[in-house]
N, C-alpha and C positions, 0 to 999 in steps of 0.2 A: 503495500499500500504505500502510495507518492504520500509525502508528509508535508504539510505549510512551512513557507520559513518567513521572520520578517528579520528586521534590524531595529535590535534594542539598546546599541550605543554607537557612540559614532565618533571622529578624535580629527585635527589635522596640525599639519604645518606647512606653512603656505607663505609665500610673497606679501596675499593678502589679511593674514591675520593668521593666528598660533593656537588658537580656540574655532570652538564654530560657530560662535554665536557672532565673533569677531568678522569673521571668513564669512559668511552667510550677509552680514550686513555691510560691508567696502562691497560684496559681489552685487548682491541688488543695487548697490547705489552708482553703481560702474565704476570702481575705484581701480586703478590701475599699478600692479606690483611692480613694472618694467620699470628699471632705472639704473645709473649709471652703475658700473660692478664696484664694488667696496673690496679692491685690494688685487695683489698683482701686478701689480704698476713696472715692476722693472722689465716684465715681458712683453711693453708696450703691442698688449692686442689688436687685433685686427678688427676683432667685433668691443665694442666696448659698453653695452649695455647688458642688463638679462634680470634674470626674477629671482633673485636673492630673497631669502628668509630673512627677515628682518629683526633684532630682539628675541634671536633664542636662547632661553638661559637652562640648560640639561639639569640643573638641580632643581628646577620651579617644580620638576613630576617627581611624580612616586615610585624613582629609581634611584638604586641604591650612587651616589657619585661616585665609590668606589668601578660601581660594573658600566655607569657613561662612561668614565674615562679610560676603558680599555674598547671602548669604540670608536670606530671610522662613524664621519660626521652623519650618512644618511643610516646608520645601525640606530644612532642618538634619535633621528628625525623618527624612524619607527618607534624606538620606546616609547615615545615622548605623544606620539598618537596613538598607540596601544595603550598607554595610561589612561587617559581621555576619555577609550573607547569602552573600557574597563571600568569605568568609577560610574559614566554613563548607564553603563546596564545594568548596573549591581551584581552583577555576576561574582560567584567567589570560587575557586576549587577547593572544593572538600568538604564546602556548605550548602550550595545551591547548586552544585551541581558533579560530578564523578568528574576524577582530573581525568580519567580514562575518553571519556565521552566529549572532553572539551577539545578540540584541535586548533592548527594553525595555518593559514595559508598567506603566507607572505611574499612576495619577492622585488626584484630588484633588476630594474632592465641591465644595474655595469657594475651594481658594486663600490666596494670599497675604493673607489678609483683616489682621494684625495692620498692611502692610507700608501694605495703601491708606489705614488709619488715619490712620499716621502722614504723610502723602503727602500726604492731604486735610487734616489741622492746618497743613500747613505752605501750601497754595493759601488758605486762608480768612486767614492772619494773616499770612503774608510777601510772597505771592503769586504770582504763576506760574512765573517767573524761580527760584524757589529750591528747586523738584520735584526731587528728584534725579534721575539720568539713570538712574540702576538701578532707577528706581521701578515699570516695565511687566517688565524680565525678573524683577522679586524675586518680581511679586503674578501674574502668569500661572500659571493650573493646570498647565500643559502642563512647566514647566522644574524642578519635581521630576525629569523620566523626561530631559529633556537635559541635566540633569547629571550624573547616573548614569552616560548613555551617555561626559558626556564623561571621570568617572572611571573607567571600569572599559575606557575605547576600544571599544565596545559599538555598531559598524558597521550593526548587520543591523537587522529592522523593529521601527521604536519609535514604540508606539501609545500614547498618555495619553487615558485613561477617565474622563469625568464626567458620573454617574450617581447623583448625589447618594449617599446611605447605600448601594447596591450598589456604587458604583465599588471596592471593592478585592478582591469578588467579579468582577465581570467582567471587572476586566485580568486574573487568574487564569487564568478559560474563555477568553479569547480566546486568550492565553500559551498554554494547555492547545492550543488549535486549530489554532493555528498551526506550534507542533511537530510533533503529531499527521500534519498536512498536507503537512510537508515546509519548509515557509517554514524555518525556527531550527534550531540544537543547543541550544542555553540562551537562556531566557527569562527575565531580574531583572523580579520583577513583584508585584506590590499596590497599598496607597493610604497616603496621609499625611493629616494635618488637622492643625490650630491655631487654632482659630474660640474657643477661650474667651474673649472681646473682652466689652466690652461694649453694643455693635452688633449680634455675633451671641443673645448673652442676652436683650436687649432685645427682638429678632425674633419669638426663638422662644417664649419669655414671650409676649408679646405676642396671638401666636398661639395661647394657650394649650395649647402642645404640648409642656413644661419643669413637670417635679413641682415642687408647693408645698410637698409635707413639708421641712419646715427640717432637720431628722436626717439628718446623711447613712448613716446606715446604714439607715434606711427608705424611704431617697425612691425609688432602685432596684428595685424588687419583681417582676419581671415575670412574669407567670400567677396574682400576688395578686390578692384579687378588691378591694383597696384601692389598688392604680397608679392614680395619676391623673396621669402623666405621664416623660417619660424624664430621665435626667441628662447632659450633654454633657460628652462625653468629648476627649481626643488623645492626638494619636501616630502610630507607625508601624509595620505591616507587610507584611515582604518576604520572598518567597519565590525562589530558584532553582530551576525547572523549566526540567529537564533530559532531551531523546532518549534512552532504556533504553541502547541499544545504546552510544553516546557513555559515556556514566557509566560504564558497565562496566569496557567496554576499558581507561578510564583509572584504573579503583581507586576510583573515587566512594565514600562513604558515601552510600546511600542512607534515604530518612526514611521514603517513602509512596512511592504508585503515583499518580498523576490518573486519573482514569479516566472521567469525567460530565461534562457541561455544559448547564446548561439557561439559559433566555433568555426574558424573556416582559416584556409590558407591561401592563398591568390597562386602561388604554386609558378609563379612568372616569373620577377625579377628579386638581384639581393637588398633593393632598396628601394626600387618606384612600385608604387601599384598596379597592379593592373589595369589599365585603359579607361576599360567601360564597364567597371566597377559590380562586375556579375557575382564575384564570389564575395566580395563582403557584401551586395546586397542579399546573400545567403546567408551570412551569421546573421542581418536585421530581421530576415525575416525568422527564420528557425527564431531567436527570441520573442516575436511577438505574437507566433504561432505558437508557443508551449507556456504565451500569457493570458492565450486568450482574446489578445488586442481585436475589436470588432469595428469596425467605419461608423465613422460618426462619434466613438471617443477621441478626448481629449488630448491629444498625444504631445509629450515634450520631446526634445531630443537635444541630447546636451551631443553635438558633433567634437569629431575627433577635430576636427577645427583648423590645423596647423598651420596656415595661412602662409603653405607652401604651395605653388603651381599647379603643382599635379594634384595635391591629396584632395583641396577645397572643392575643384571639379569634379574628382572621380569621385570623393565620398555624395557629391549631390545625385551624379549621378545612380550612383547604388541606392540612394532612399528613396530616388524619382520610383527603379525597378525592384527594391522593394514592399512598396508600398503601392504602388501603382500611382500617376501622375497627380488625380483628385486628389487622395487621401495625404500627397507629398506637400501639394499647395496648401494645405489645411493645418498641418503643423504646427509645431512652434520652433522651433528651432532655435541654439544658438553656442558658440565658440568662448567659453569660457576663456579657455587661454587666452584670451584678445586682453586680460587683467592679470592672469597668472606668470604668463608663457607657457613652454610646453613642458612641462616636469617629470617626461621622459617613464618612467617604469615609477612614477608614484602618479602618474595624473587620470587614473585609471580608480584607484583608489578615492582620491580628491572629489574625484566628477561624479563619481556615485552619491558622493556625501549629496553633493549640487542637487543631484535627482532627485533625492529623496523630500530635502528640503523645499525644491519647487515645488512639490507633491503635498509636501505637509502644508503650507505655506501658500501655497495658491499666487506664486510669483517667477517668472517667466524672466531669470535673471538675462542683461543684454548682452551684445555683440559689438564691443565699445570700437570706433576707428573705425568702422564700416562708413562709408560714405560713399564712394562710387560705386556705383552694381556693374558686377559682370555677367555679361550673357551665358555665360557658362554656369551661373551661378546665379539659380533664377528664384528660390525660394524664399521663404519669412527669416532671416537670419536674426530675428528680434533687433536692430540695431539700435545701437545708441541709448536706450532708455531700457530700463524694466518695464512690464505689463505683467498684470496679473490676472487670470483667470484658474477656473476650477477643475485643474488638471486632475483625469482618469491614469493614464498611463504614462512612464518616463526611459526615457533605455536610453543606455550610456553607450559613445562608439568609440574604440580604439582599434585604431591600424597600425600594428608593427615593421620597423625591417624586417625582413626576413618574407615579408607578404601575410604573416597573421591579423588575422581579424577578431576581433570578439566583441561583443553585444552581450549586454546585460539588461532587464527590464525589470522594472516595480509597478507598481502598483501603489494607491491611496488606502491607506489603511482607512479600515470603517468599524469601529467597534462594531462585536456581536452582541 
């Protein structure tokens, strides 16, 4: 028997806020978290802007400082967001959930890049014997999931996903299916990333993926005909997914219901999307079909919307293929990357929080900076200003290098 799955806790670390309330308030106001890069001046970076996390203090979260000190920044972000989510959920392993029934599905697209750079410098300047014994457990992409499991005594299934920019959404989708099919009662899920670093900026820039616009307010402009690349961001988005009856029995506050998941691969090119959007459309359609979406329901789509020339027109085509032309034109769409930048492996977790809040509050956040329409991007992307609408279903699209496509659907929770 398939089980229902709901969201009972959420946490974020982002360029526009380090709590869900602050993050959501700034998004709905159209606040841009992209600014000039703080640090790395000695590298004379060719790209000067990014969506950096601000005012992050690891000691503020319910995690021992000794643990935080042994973590790469991406893992610190993950632990901080997970701490928020678990506190909101009220779950306590061994008290109101069995340790073996609590899982962790948290991934990172890249992992501990800062740690890799730091220890590589030691290798070349001081020799192999100076490399930290913590190098491996700090840089590996699964360690955020491992440390979260340790922190919250989660002895159930633990599956760190690594699918580039689709990581967070795949993590949540797989966690949803794990609970739906009875493998866990709750799963801490999402993604984290901290790759605003010269080596990442150099690599993305030299592959012509990043925006060359020097204006922080005009560089990430998804679906605008002037767009020329994405703006790199960082942070974490973590949700607590829980089996409905388990949540209901303990009187948990239910935020939204998870009800669909699609997972496909373009099998086309290692960085470019399949031009017709057909395989991404299959992921969107699978998610909506599992959610029981019906024509006429009010739908919000948090688009992948990276502000790259190829992604935005391809994703538009995928939405039309998945929904049909008429329903696609009725959908309320936005790209919150216009405010956060592209947070890579963290983006799916953060944007799932956006979907849950949009359903809960009946607000579609805007795509800021969208001023000049692109004929290839001709849907309703909520330009400039948020709008209020009573939503029924929300989906989040994430499309990663390697052709990874993922989509998770939520429904507005209605108390029975």
